C-alpha positions in Angstrom: -26.5 -4.2 -4.0 -29.1 -7.0 -3.9 -26.3 -9.5 -4.4 -24.2 -8.0 -1.6 -27.3 -7.8 0.7 -28.0 -11.5 0.0 -24.3 -12.4 0.6 -24.4 -10.4 3.9 -27.6 -12.1 5.0 -26.0 -15.6 4.5 -22.8 -14.4 6.3 -24.8 -13.0 9.2 -26.8 -16.2 9.7 -23.7 -18.4 9.5 -21.4 -16.4 11.8 -24.2 -15.6 14.3 -24.7 -19.3 14.7 -21.0 -20.1 15.0 -20.4 -17.3 17.5 -23.4 -18.4 19.6 -22.2 -22.0 19.7 -18.6 -21.0 20.4 -19.8 -18.9 23.4 -21.8 -21.8 24.8 -18.9 -24.2 24.4 -15.9 -22.0 25.1 -15.2 -23.5 28.5 -14.6 -26.9 27.0 -13.0 -25.4 23.8 -14.8 -27.7 21.5 -17.0 -26.9 18.5 -20.0 -28.7 17.1 -19.2 -30.8 14.1 -21.5 -28.8 11.9 -19.8 -25.5 12.7 -16.4 -27.0 11.9 -17.8 -28.3 8.6 -19.2 -24.9 7.7 -16.0 -23.1 8.6 -13.9 -25.5 6.6 -16.2 -25.1 3.6 -16.2 -21.3 3.8 -12.4 -21.1 4.2 -11.8 -23.3 1.2 -14.1 -21.2 -1.1 -12.4 -18.9 -3.5 -14.8 -15.9 -3.2 -17.8 -14.6 -1.3 -20.1 -15.9 -4.0 -18.4 -19.3 -3.9 -18.7 -19.3 -0.1 -22.4 -18.9 -0.4 -22.8 -21.5 -3.1 -20.7 -23.9 -1.1 -22.7 -23.3 2.0 -26.0 -23.6 0.3 -25.2 -27.1 -0.9 -25.0 -28.1 2.7 -28.7 -27.2 3.2 -30.4 -28.0 0.0 -31.2 -31.5 1.1 -32.1 -31.7 4.8 -33.2 -35.3 4.8 -30.3 -36.4 7.0 -31.1 -33.9 9.7 -32.3 -35.5 12.9 -35.6 -34.5 14.5 -34.0 -33.4 17.7 -32.2 -30.4 16.2 -32.7 -27.3 18.4 -34.7 -24.3 17.3 -31.6 -22.2 16.5 -30.4 -24.7 13.9 -33.8 -24.8 12.3 -33.8 -21.0 12.2 -30.4 -21.1 10.6 -31.7 -23.4 7.9 -34.7 -21.2 7.3 -32.6 -18.1 7.0 -30.3 -19.7 4.5 -33.2 -21.0 2.4 -34.5 -17.4 2.1 -31.0 -16.4 0.8 -31.1 -19.2 -1.7 -34.4 -18.1 -3.0 -33.3 -14.5 -3.2 -30.1 -15.5 -5.1 -32.1 -17.7 -7.5 -34.4 -14.7 -8.2 -31.4 -12.4 -8.8 -29.8 -14.9 -11.1 -33.0 -15.1 -13.1 -33.4 -11.4 -13.4 -29.7 -11.0 -14.3 -30.0 -13.5 -17.1 -33.0 -11.7 -18.6 -31.2 -8.3 -18.3 -28.1 -9.7 -20.0 -30.1 -11.1 -22.9 -31.8 -7.7 -23.4 -28.6 -5.8 -23.1 -27.0 -8.0 -25.7 -29.7 -7.1 -28.2 -29.3 -3.4 -27.6 -25.4 -3.2 -27.4 -23.9 -0.7 -29.8 -20.2 -0.3 -29.4 -18.8 3.0 -30.8 -15.4 4.6 -30.8 -14.8 8.1 -29.5 -13.4 10.4 -32.2 -10.5 12.7 -31.7 -12.7 15.6 -32.9 -15.1 14.9 -30.0 -12.5 15.8 -27.4 -14.2 18.7 -25.6 -11.2 20.7 -24.4 -11.6 24.4 -24.8 -8.6 26.2 -26.2 -8.1 28.0 -22.8 -8.1 24.8 -20.8 -5.7 23.1 -23.4 -3.3 25.9 -23.2 -3.5 26.4 -19.4 -3.1 22.7 -18.5 0.2 22.5 -20.3 1.7 24.9 -17.8 4.5 23.1 -16.0 4.9 20.4 -18.6 7.3 22.2 -21.0 10.1 19.7 -20.3 7.8 16.7 -20.9 6.5 18.3 -24.0 10.0 18.9 -25.4 11.1 15.4 -24.5 8.1 13.9 -26.3 8.8 16.1 -29.4 12.4 15.1 -29.4 11.5 11.4 -29.3 8.9 11.9 -32.0 11.2 13.7 -34.5 14.6 12.3 -33.6 16.2 9.0 -32.5 16.0 5.7 -34.3 14.3 5.3 -37.7 12.4 2.2 -36.8 8.8 2.4 -35.7 8.6 3.1 -32.0 5.8 3.1 -29.4 5.9 5.9 -26.8 3.6 5.3 -23.8 2.5 8.3 -21.7 1.6 7.2 -18.2 0.1 8.8 -15.1 -2.9 8.9 -12.8 -6.3 10.0 -14.0 -6.5 13.8 -14.4 -2.8 14.4 -14.7 -2.9 15.5 -18.3 -1.9 12.6 -20.5 -4.6 13.1 -23.1 -4.0 16.9 -23.1 -0.3 16.4 -23.6 -1.0 14.0 -26.5 -3.5 16.5 -28.0 -1.0 19.3 -27.6 1.6 17.3 -29.5 -1.0 16.1 -32.1 -1.7 19.7 -33.0 1.9 21.0 -32.8 3.1 22.6 -36.0 6.4 20.7 -35.9 4.6 17.4 -35.7 2.3 18.2 -38.6 5.3 19.2 -40.7 7.4 16.2 -39.7 4.8 13.4 -40.3 3.1 12.7 -43.5 -0.1 11.6 -41.8 -1.5 11.7 -38.3 -4.4 9.8 -36.7 -6.1 9.5 -33.4 -8.3 6.9 -31.8 -9.6 6.5 -28.3 -9.6 3.0 -27.0 -12.8 2.3 -25.1 -12.8 0.2 -22.0 -14.8 -2.5 -23.8 -12.6 -2.0 -26.8 -13.7 -2.9 -30.3 -10.8 -3.5 -32.7 -12.9 -3.1 -35.8 -14.3 0.3 -34.7 -10.8 1.5 -33.7 -9.3 0.5 -37.1 -12.2 2.2 -38.8 -11.6 5.4 -36.9 -7.8 5.5 -37.6 -8.5 4.7 -41.3 -11.0 7.5 -41.5 -8.6 10.0 -40.0 -5.6 9.1 -42.1 -7.4 8.5 -45.4 -10.8 10.1 -45.2 -12.5 6.7 -45.8 -13.7 4.7 -42.9 -13.8 1.4 -44.8 -17.6 0.9 -44.8 -18.6 -2.6 -43.8 -15.3 -4.3 -44.2 -14.3 -7.0 -41.8 -11.7 -6.4 -39.1 -9.1 -8.2 -41.1 -9.9 -6.3 -44.4 -9.8 -3.0 -42.5 -6.4 -3.9 -41.1 -5.1 -4.8 -44.5 -6.4 -1.5 -46.0 -4.9 0.5 -43.2 -1.6 -1.3 -43.5 -1.4 -0.6 -47.3 -2.3 3.1 -46.7 0.4 3.6 -44.1 3.0 1.7 -46.1 5.8 4.0 -47.3 4.5 7.0 -45.3 5.9 8.4 -42.1 2.9 8.4 -39.7 2.0 9.3 -36.1 -0.9 7.4 -34.5 -2.2 8.3 -31.0 -4.1 5.5 -29.2 -5.6 7.3 -26.2 -6.7 5.8 -22.9 -5.5 2.2 -23.5 -6.5 -0.3 -20.8 -5.3 -3.6 -22.1 -2.4 -5.0 -24.0 -4.7 -7.3 -25.8 -6.1 -4.5 -28.0 -2.5 -3.7 -29.1 -1.7 -7.3 -29.8 -4.7 -7.5 -32.2 -3.7 -4.3 -34.1 0.1 -4.2 -34.0 0.6 -5.9 -37.4 -1.6 -3.4 -39.2 0.9 -0.6 -38.4 4.0 -1.2 -40.6 7.6 -0.5 -39.7 8.6 1.6 -42.7 12.0 2.4 -41.1 11.3 6.1 -41.6 10.7 7.3 -38.1 7.0 6.5 -37.7 5.7 6.7 -34.2 2.7 5.5 -32.1 1.8 7.2 -28.8 -0.3 5.3 -26.3 -1.7 7.0 -23.2 -2.5 4.8 -20.2 -3.0 4.9 -16.5 -1.3 1.5 -16.2 2.4 1.7 -15.6 2.8 -2.0 -16.0 1.0 -1.9 -19.4 3.6 0.7 -20.6 6.4 -1.8 -19.8 4.7 -4.4 -22.0 4.2 -2.1 -24.9 7.9 -1.1 -25.3 11.4 -1.7 -24.1 12.0 2.0 -24.1 11.2 4.4 -21.3 7.7 5.8 -21.1 6.9 9.4 -20.6 5.8 9.6 -17.0 3.5 12.5 -16.1 4.3 13.8 -12.6 2.4 16.0 -10.2 3.2 19.7 -10.6 5.6 21.5 -8.3 4.5 24.5 -6.3 5.7 27.1 -8.9 4.0 25.3 -11.8 0.8 24.7 -9.8 0.6 28.4 -9.0 1.3 29.4 -12.6 -1.4 27.1 -13.9 -3.9 28.3 -11.3 -3.2 31.9 -12.1 -3.6 31.4 -15.8 -6.8 29.4 -15.4 -8.4 32.0 -13.2 -7.1 35.3 -14.6 -5.6 34.4 -18.0 -3.0 37.0 -18.9 -4.2 39.5 -16.3 -2.4 40.1 -13.0 -3.4 38.3 -9.8 -5.1 40.6 -7.3 -2.7 41.0 -4.4 -5.5 40.7 -1.8 -6.3 37.2 -3.0 -2.7 35.8 -3.3 -2.4 34.4 0.2 -5.8 32.6 0.1 -5.1 31.6 -3.5 -1.9 29.8 -2.5 -3.7 27.9 0.2 -6.2 26.8 -2.4 -3.4 25.7 -4.8 -1.7 23.8 -1.9 -4.8 21.7 -1.4 -4.8 20.7 -5.1 -1.6 18.8 -4.4 -0.2 19.4 -7.9 -2.9 17.5 -9.9 -3.6 19.6 -13.0 -7.2 18.4 -13.3 -7.9 19.5 -9.7 -6.2 22.9 -10.3 -8.1 23.5 -13.6 -11.4 22.4 -12.1 -11.1 24.8 -9.1 -9.6 27.5 -11.2 -12.5 27.3 -13.7 -15.0 27.6 -10.8 -13.3 30.7 -9.4 -12.9 32.3 -12.8 -16.7 32.3 -13.0 -17.4 33.5 -9.5 -17.1 36.7 -7.4 -13.6 37.9 -6.6 -14.1 38.4 -2.9 -11.9 37.2 -0.1 -14.9 35.8 1.8 -15.9 33.6 -1.2 -12.4 32.3 -1.8 -12.0 31.5 1.9 -15.3 29.5 1.6 -13.8 27.7 -1.4 -10.6 26.9 0.5 -12.5 25.4 3.4 -14.7 23.3 1.3 -12.3 22.5 -1.5 -12.7 18.7 -1.7 -16.5 18.8 -1.6 -16.6 21.6 -4.3 -14.4 19.6 -6.6 -16.9 16.7 -6.2 -20.1 18.7 -6.5 -19.4 21.4 -9.0 -17.5 19.3 -11.5 -19.1 15.9 -10.9 -19.9 15.5 -14.6 -16.3 16.2 -15.6 -13.7 15.1 -13.1 -15.6 12.2 -11.7 -16.1 11.0 -15.3 -12.3 11.0 -15.6 -11.3 9.6 -12.3 -14.2 7.2 -11.9 -13.2 5.5 -15.1 -10.2 4.1 -13.2 -12.5 2.7 -10.5 -15.1 1.4 -12.9 -12.5 -0.4 -14.9 -11.0 -2.1 -11.9 -11.3 -5.9 -11.7 -13.9 -6.9 -9.1 -11.3 -8.2 -6.8 -9.6 -4.8 -6.5 -12.6 -2.7 -5.9 -13.0 -3.4 -2.2 -9.3 -2.9 -1.7 -9.5 0.6 -3.3 -12.6 1.5 -1.4 -11.0 0.5 1.9 -8.2 2.9 1.3 -10.6 5.8 2.1 -10.9 4.8 5.7 -7.5 6.3 6.3 -7.2 10.0 7.0 -6.5 12.8 4.5 -2.8 12.9 3.6 -2.1 10.0 5.9 0.9 7.8 5.4 -0.4 4.3 5.3 1.9 1.5 6.4 1.7 -1.2 3.8 2.1 -4.1 6.3 -1.0 -2.7 8.1 -3.2 -2.4 5.1 -2.2 -5.9 3.9 -3.3 -7.5 7.2 -6.6 -5.6 7.1 -7.4 -6.7 3.6 -6.7 -10.3 4.5 -8.9 -10.3 7.5 -11.7 -8.4 5.8 -11.9 -11.2 3.4 -11.2 -9.1 0.3 -8.7 -11.5 -1.3 -9.1 -14.4 -3.6 -7.0 -17.4 -2.6 -4.4 -18.4 -5.2 -2.7 -21.8 -5.2 0.8 -21.8 -3.7 0.6 -18.2 -2.6 0.0 -16.9 0.9 -2.8 -14.3 1.4 -0.1 -11.7 2.3 1.6 -12.3 -1.1 -1.7 -11.9 -2.9 -2.4 -8.7 -1.0 1.0 -7.3 -2.0 0.2 -8.1 -5.6 -3.1 -6.3 -5.3 -1.4 -3.2 -3.9 1.2 -3.3 -6.6 -1.6 -3.4 -9.2 -3.3 -0.4 -7.6 0.0 1.4 -7.7 0.5 0.5 -11.3 -3.0 1.8 -12.1 -2.0 5.1 -10.4 -4.8 4.8 -7.9 -2.4 4.5 -5.0 0.7 6.6 -4.6 4.0 5.3 -3.3 5.0 7.5 -0.3 8.1 5.8 1.0 10.3 2.9 -0.1 12.1 0.6 2.3 15.8 0.1 2.4 15.5 -2.8 0.0 13.2 -1.0 -2.5 9.9 -2.4 -1.3 6.9 -0.1 -0.8 6.9 0.7 2.9 4.3 3.5 3.0 1.7 4.5 0.5 -1.0 7.2 0.3 -3.9 8.4 -1.8 -4.3 11.7 -3.7 -7.1 13.6 -2.0 -9.3 13.5 -5.1 -9.0 9.7 -5.3 -9.7 9.4 -1.6 -12.8 11.5 -2.1 -13.8 9.2 -5.0 -13.4 6.1 -2.7 -15.4 7.8 0.0 -18.1 8.6 -2.5 -18.3 5.1 -3.9 -18.1 3.6 -0.4 -21.1 5.6 0.7 -23.1 4.6 -2.4 -22.4 0.9 -1.7 -22.8 1.2 2.1 -19.2 -0.2 2.2 -18.4 1.7 5.5 -19.9 4.4 7.6 -17.8 7.4 8.6 -19.0 8.9 11.9 -20.6 12.2 11.1 -21.0 11.4 7.4 -24.6 11.6 6.1 -26.0 8.2 5.3 -29.4 8.5 3.6 -30.3 4.8 4.0 -29.4 4.6 7.7 -26.6 2.7 9.2 -28.1 -0.5 10.5 -26.9 -2.5 7.5 -23.3 -1.0 7.5 -20.5 -3.5 7.8 -17.8 -1.1 9.0 -17.7 2.0 11.2 -14.9 4.5 10.9 -14.1 7.0 13.6 -12.1 9.7 11.7 -9.2 11.5 13.3 -10.3 14.8 15.0 -8.3 17.8 13.7 -7.3 20.7 16.0 -10.0 22.9 14.3 -12.7 20.3 15.0 -12.0 19.8 18.7 -14.0 22.8 19.9 -16.9 21.8 17.6 -16.9 18.1 18.7 -16.2 17.8 22.5 -15.0 14.5 23.8 -18.3 13.7 25.5 -20.4 14.4 22.4 -18.0 12.4 20.3 -18.3 9.4 22.6 -22.1 9.6 22.5 -22.1 9.7 18.7 -19.8 6.6 18.7 -22.0 4.7 21.1 -25.2 5.6 19.2 -23.6 4.4 16.0 -22.5 1.1 17.6 -26.0 0.5 19.0 -27.4 1.0 15.5 -25.0 -1.4 13.8 -25.3 -4.8 15.5 -24.1 -6.6 12.3 -20.9 -4.5 11.9 -17.7 -6.5 11.1 -15.1 -3.7 11.6 -14.6 -0.9 14.0 -11.8 1.4 13.0 -11.0 4.2 15.3 -8.3 6.6 14.1 -8.5 8.6 17.4 -5.9 8.5 20.1 -7.0 7.8 23.7 -6.9 11.4 24.8 -9.8 12.2 22.5 -12.2 10.0 24.4 -14.0 11.1 27.6 -15.4 7.7 28.5 -13.8 5.0 26.5 -15.3 2.3 28.7 -18.8 3.3 27.5 -17.6 2.6 24.0 -16.1 -0.8 24.9 -19.3 -1.8 26.7 -21.3 -0.8 23.6 -19.0 -2.9 21.4 -20.5 -6.0 22.9 -23.6 -5.2 20.9 -21.5 -5.9 17.8 -20.7 -9.5 18.6 -19.8 -10.4 15.0 -16.9 -7.9 14.8 -13.9 -9.2 12.9 -11.6 -6.2 13.0 -11.3 -3.9 16.0 -8.9 -1.0 16.1 -9.3 1.1 19.2 -6.4 3.0 20.8 -8.3 4.5 23.7 -7.2 4.0 27.3 -8.8 0.7 28.2 -9.1 -0.5 31.8 -8.1 -4.1 32.4 -11.7 -5.1 33.3 -12.9 -3.8 30.0 -10.2 -5.8 28.2 -12.2 -8.8 29.4 -15.2 -7.3 27.6 -13.2 -7.0 24.4 -12.1 -10.6 24.7 -15.8 -11.6 24.5 -15.9 -10.6 20.9 -15.1 -14.1 19.8 -15.4 -13.5 16.1 -12.3 -11.2 16.0 -9.6 -11.8 13.5 -7.7 -8.6 14.0 -7.3 -6.7 17.3 -5.2 -3.6 17.7 -5.8 -2.0 21.1 -4.2 0.6 23.3 -3.8 0.2 27.0 -2.7 3.0 29.3 -0.2 2.5 32.2 -2.7 3.6 34.8 -5.0 0.8 33.7 -2.5 -1.9 34.4 -0.5 -0.3 37.2 -1.5 -3.0 39.8 -0.9 -6.1 37.7 0.6 -5.4 34.2 -0.8 -8.6 32.8 -3.1 -9.4 29.9 -6.2 -11.3 31.1 -6.2 -15.0 30.6 -9.6 -14.7 28.9 -7.8 -13.6 25.7 -7.9 -17.3 24.6 -11.7 -16.9 24.1 -10.6 -15.2 20.8 -10.3 -18.6 19.2 -10.1 -17.2 15.6 -7.7 -14.3 16.3 -5.0 -13.9 13.7 -3.4 -10.5 14.6 -2.9 -9.1 18.1 -1.3 -5.7 18.4 -1.1 -4.1 21.9 0.0 -0.5 22.3 1.5 0.0 25.7 4.4 2.1 26.9 5.6 -0.2 29.6 6.2 -3.9 30.2 3.3 -6.3 30.5 3.0 -10.1 30.7 1.0 -12.3 28.4 -0.9 -15.2 30.0 0.1 -18.8 29.4 -3.2 -19.2 27.5 -1.8 -17.3 24.6 0.0 -20.5 23.6 -3.4 -22.2 23.0 -4.4 -19.6 20.4 -3.3 -21.7 17.4 -4.7 -19.3 14.8 -2.4 -16.5 15.8 -0.2 -15.3 12.9 1.0 -11.9 14.1 1.7 -10.8 17.7 3.2 -7.3 18.4 3.7 -5.0 21.3 4.3 -1.4 20.3 6.3 1.2 22.4 6.7 -1.1 25.4 7.3 -4.9 25.5 5.7 -8.1 26.3 6.9 -11.0 28.4 5.8 -14.4 27.0 5.7 -17.1 29.7 7.0 -20.6 29.0 4.3 -22.7 27.2 2.4 -25.1 29.5 4.0 -28.5 29.7 0.7 -30.3 29.7 -0.2 -29.5 26.1 1.7 -29.6 22.9 -0.1 -27.1 20.7 2.0 -26.2 17.7 1.6 -22.6 16.6 1.9 -23.5 12.9 0.4 -20.2 11.7 2.6 -17.9 13.9 4.9 -15.9 11.6 5.6 -12.7 13.5 6.6 -12.0 17.1 7.6 -8.4 17.7 8.3 -6.5 20.9 9.0 -9.5 23.1 11.2 -9.3 26.2 13.6 -12.0 27.5 12.1 -14.8 25.3 13.3 -18.1 26.7 14.3 -19.8 23.4 14.8 -23.5 23.9 14.3 -26.7 22.0 10.6 -27.0 23.1 9.7 -23.5 22.1 11.4 -23.7 18.7 9.3 -26.7 18.0 6.1 -24.8 18.9 6.9 -22.0 16.4 8.3 -23.8 13.4 7.2 -21.2 10.8 8.2 -18.0 12.5 9.5 -15.4 9.9 9.9 -12.2 11.9 11.3 -12.3 15.4 12.1 -9.0 17.3 13.3 -9.6 20.9 15.1 -7.7 23.6 17.1 -9.2 26.5 17.2 -7.0 29.6 17.6 -9.6 32.4 21.2 -9.6 33.6 20.8 -13.1 35.1 19.3 -14.7 32.0 21.6 -17.0 29.9 21.1 -15.0 26.7 23.8 -16.8 24.8 22.2 -20.2 25.5 18.8 -18.8 24.3 20.2 -17.3 21.1 21.9 -20.5 20.1 18.5 -21.9 19.2 17.9 -19.2 16.6 19.8 -21.4 14.1 16.9 -23.9 14.3 14.3 -21.4 13.1 14.5 -22.6 9.5 11.9 -20.1 8.2 13.3 -17.0 9.9 13.7 -14.1 7.5 13.9 -11.0 9.7 15.6 -11.0 13.1 16.1 -8.0 15.5 17.8 -8.4 18.8 18.7 -5.8 21.5 20.9 -7.0 24.3 21.5 -4.8 27.4 23.7 -5.2 30.5 27.1 -6.7 30.0 28.8 -9.1 27.7 28.1 -12.7 27.2 30.9 -14.6 25.5 28.5 -17.2 24.1 26.9 -14.4 22.0 30.0 -14.1 19.9 29.4 -17.4 18.2 25.7 -17.0 17.3 24.8 -18.9 14.1 21.8 -17.8 12.0 19.7 -19.9 9.6 20.3 -19.6 5.9 16.8 -18.3 5.4 17.7 -15.0 7.0 17.2 -11.9 4.9 17.3 -9.0 7.4 19.3 -8.7 10.6 19.5 -5.9 13.2 21.8 -6.7 16.1 22.5 -4.3 19.0 25.0 -5.5 21.6 28.3 -4.6 23.0 30.3 -7.7 22.0 33.1 -8.7 19.7 31.4 -9.3 16.4 34.2 -10.8 14.1 32.9 -14.3 14.4 29.4 -13.3 13.8 30.4 -11.3 10.7 32.4 -14.2 9.4 29.3 -16.4 9.5 27.0 -13.7 8.2 29.2 -13.2 5.1 28.2 -16.7 4.0 24.5 -16.3 4.3 23.0 -16.7 0.8 19.9 -14.6 1.2 21.0 -11.8 3.6 20.0 -8.4 2.1 19.9 -6.0 5.0 22.4 -5.8 7.9 22.4 -3.3 10.7 24.9 -3.5 13.6 25.0 -1.3 16.7 27.6 -1.1 19.4 29.6 -4.1 18.2 33.4 -4.1 18.8 36.3 -5.5 16.8 39.0 -7.3 18.7 41.5 -6.7 15.9 40.1 -3.1 15.3 39.8 -4.0 11.7 37.0 -5.5 9.5 38.3 -7.4 6.5 35.8 -8.6 3.9 37.2 -11.1 1.5 36.0 -12.2 -1.9 32.7 -13.9 -2.2 31.2 -12.6 1.1 27.8 -11.1 1.4 26.6 -12.1 -2.1 23.1 -10.6 -1.7 23.6 -7.7 0.7 21.9 -4.5 -0.5 21.9 -2.4 2.7 24.7 -2.1 5.3 24.6 0.1 8.4 27.3 0.3 11.1 26.4 2.5 14.1 28.8 3.2 17.0 31.1 0.3 16.3 33.4 2.5 18.2 36.9 0.8 18.0 36.9 0.0 14.3 40.0 1.7 12.8 40.4 0.2 9.4 38.2 -1.5 6.8 39.5 -3.5 3.8 37.7 -5.1 0.9 39.2 -7.9 -1.3 38.0 -9.2 -4.6 34.3 -9.2 -5.6 32.7 -8.9 -2.2 29.5 -7.0 -1.6 28.5 -7.3 -5.3 24.9 -6.1 -4.8 25.4 -3.4 -2.2 23.1 -0.4 -2.9 23.1 1.7 0.3 25.8 2.2 2.9 25.3 4.1 6.2 28.0 4.7 8.8 27.3 6.6 12.0 29.6 7.6 14.9 32.5 5.6 13.5 35.0 8.2 14.7 38.2 6.1 14.7 37.8 5.0 11.1 40.0 7.3 9.1 39.6 6.2 5.5 37.2 4.5 3.2 38.4 1.4 1.2 39.0 2.6 -2.3 37.4 -0.6 -3.7 34.0 0.8 -2.6 33.9 2.9 -5.7 34.1 -0.3 -7.8 30.8 -1.7 -6.6 28.6 -1.1 -9.7 25.3 -1.4 -7.8 26.1 1.2 -5.1 23.7 4.1 -5.1 24.1 6.1 -1.9 26.5 6.5 1.0 25.6 8.3 4.2 28.2 9.4 6.9 26.8 10.8 10.1 29.1 12.0 12.9 32.2 10.3 11.4 35.7 11.5 11.2 36.5 14.3 8.7 39.4 12.4 7.3 37.0 9.6 6.3 34.8 12.1 4.5 37.8 13.4 2.7 38.9 10.0 1.6 35.4 9.4 0.3 35.5 12.7 -1.6 38.6 11.5 -3.4 36.8 8.3 -4.5 33.9 10.5 -5.8 36.4 12.6 -7.7 38.1 9.6 -9.3 34.7 8.3 -10.5 33.9 11.6 -12.0 37.2 11.6 -13.9 36.7 8.0 -15.2 32.9 8.1 -15.8 31.9 11.7 -16.0 29.6 11.2 -13.1 29.8 8.9 -10.1 27.3 6.0 -9.8 26.5 6.8 -6.2 25.5 9.9 -4.2 27.2 10.9 -0.9 25.6 12.7 2.1 27.9 13.8 5.0 26.2 15.0 8.2 27.8 16.3 11.3 27.2 18.7 14.1 30.5 20.4 13.4 31.3 20.8 9.7 34.6 22.5 8.9 34.7 25.2 6.3 37.2 23.1 4.3 34.8 20.1 4.1 31.9 22.4 3.3 33.8 23.9 0.4 34.1 20.4 -1.2 30.3 20.1 -1.5 29.0 19.2 -5.0 25.6 17.9 -6.2 26.9 14.3 -5.7 28.7 15.1 -2.4 26.4 16.9 -0.1 27.6 18.3 3.2 25.3 19.5 6.0 24.4 19.5 9.7 23.2 16.4 11.4 
């Protein structure tokens, strides 16, 4: 923590100085040369430590400083010198500690016999994994005769080691293999000690003081001509396998190696075959495991069943959580009152009662994280229990919190996605929902892992959750989190008391960098008091507040000149006289993300075009009018990549030049008098555009029929009542288009004909209310990568093209409120596939408000029929 405190002290001194100077000079929009130099140095540094080092070099030799420097600059220099001295002392102490630790280090390997599972827990935790156990036994005793590696993957506490131990002791395994051995791979693995342990188990001789190479040779000779099973438990790195793999001979006799790991990506490196993936238990298996853990073979008391099922529900299918709670209840009084107490305090009881056990298991995953992933994992705890977390949101926050290490030729957003993928691969973050193209759209955390992140965050003073006990006070906290108030908490925490608590916390945290409110506006009695108090936190970088903010208090928010990320809610009553964002928004000279939540239309000031750092602008629920840029300046918004929720954008040559790097553009045209066709003709010049959504209301514009899109386009949503043949002809040639959604388009010929070679990369196609389309034909190898097809309200289309069944990549088709004859034709395609292949490659779902009995009778597992 001393290193973090020193880093924070340097950060506070630098940013306080920059903000102060920016406030003094904001009217002339200039910055002192020294501030610019500091900012440039900091931005180019690769880590917080590098930032400090880089900045320190600016101050180690003050001989060039002029004597007329003001007191503030002198104070800044003195503050940084104190940090330098503290860092030097930390470095000295760390060097001494490292030398002492090196002398005392003694690496040992955990033996299989030291696994401390009781027979009851071993037997109980296997409940619900019979299929997995049978699959593993089958792969061990059958299949190819060459040596195979079988990874078992899953999050901490899901039962990987227990499954491996169950198999290790299984009678069939002992009969099938000549010799069996087990070694646990420590985090700081030692190949020599691991080889010694395996050798000791298979031969009874640990090899004494032999070298790593000699131990490997001896093990290789002993395993030669024998069918063996070796279990390598808790593997964290592929390097340890690379160093040992040649010591395990391929005898072509069915020898097997099992490796348990939390890292899904590691499993893919170890073998080309599928791994054994451990899944969370379903409701039935969870209940069976809980019952067996608490009562063994005895019956479950009827009076406790209802509360027992609530307890099991809160364990979310994680075997470790169920066994931990079950073990606690098995040793306690069997009263309804006590069980209700357990149910209400489940998470805290798992933490406190079994801290030595489950935290030792789950915390290993955290402790073994690379330093660059730890803050990202801790940050996940700010989101609510069971909350779906939008990936695009978490990525922006990580970026602006400064968690990411810059990587050459990669954007920060790309780095953030890679970090998230790594957390998913480590089973620390769960995928909740995939996008249409297979990308992770929403993620979430298992409650136990979220509790772990909260626990670690509190220890490290990473953020302060309002109402959470913080033994060292909150003045040094960098982030304040206002958790979502549940229905059961509202009578305990009235709005006025909540607001007072928030204001008190803000007053105590002048150095906070993030204010994250998960509350909606209706939960605040006096949101303006909170906004006023926010001015005390002048160094805020991230502000998320969805309370009802009055326009005059928006001006207060815009005084927080250090903001990088602003997501703010504004109520209609606040802007009813003049629905316009105050021009003072351009005081936020370093703002990267602006998200406004407003349920009507509002107008942005012309000053927004001077905010050259803006990267993401979005208006949610309502929409924002952007005025034409001022003609007296030529600021190029080089960083701007996203514009969402924009009304009647006047696209022209000058505007296109101002936003050369736009990647996402979501616009709506409501103005009848606006020449929409002329505006949209300029879309073709947005050469970096990847995702485009456009809603067009009121009438038909003939110019819209010949829109041309840039070759960079990957996703398109178009809603307009126009003839779309020409548009589709052009879209078919786009080389990167992966997702296409069309609404309300019409076909002059009443037929859509897709010829060979068109839509080479399209993966998702949706047609909605293209009302006059009567026929659809496919020729040759068109749509070669299509995975998902969705048709809605296409009532005149009577039949599916039979060629649709020949698309090898197709996985799902959805029909909603379409003609029954089209559903019947699709059923015939499914039947043909079943005859030819045994099972169709795609799944069909038909939904309608009026499903006939005939259609319902055709339902099969691959052809589902139901109500819309």
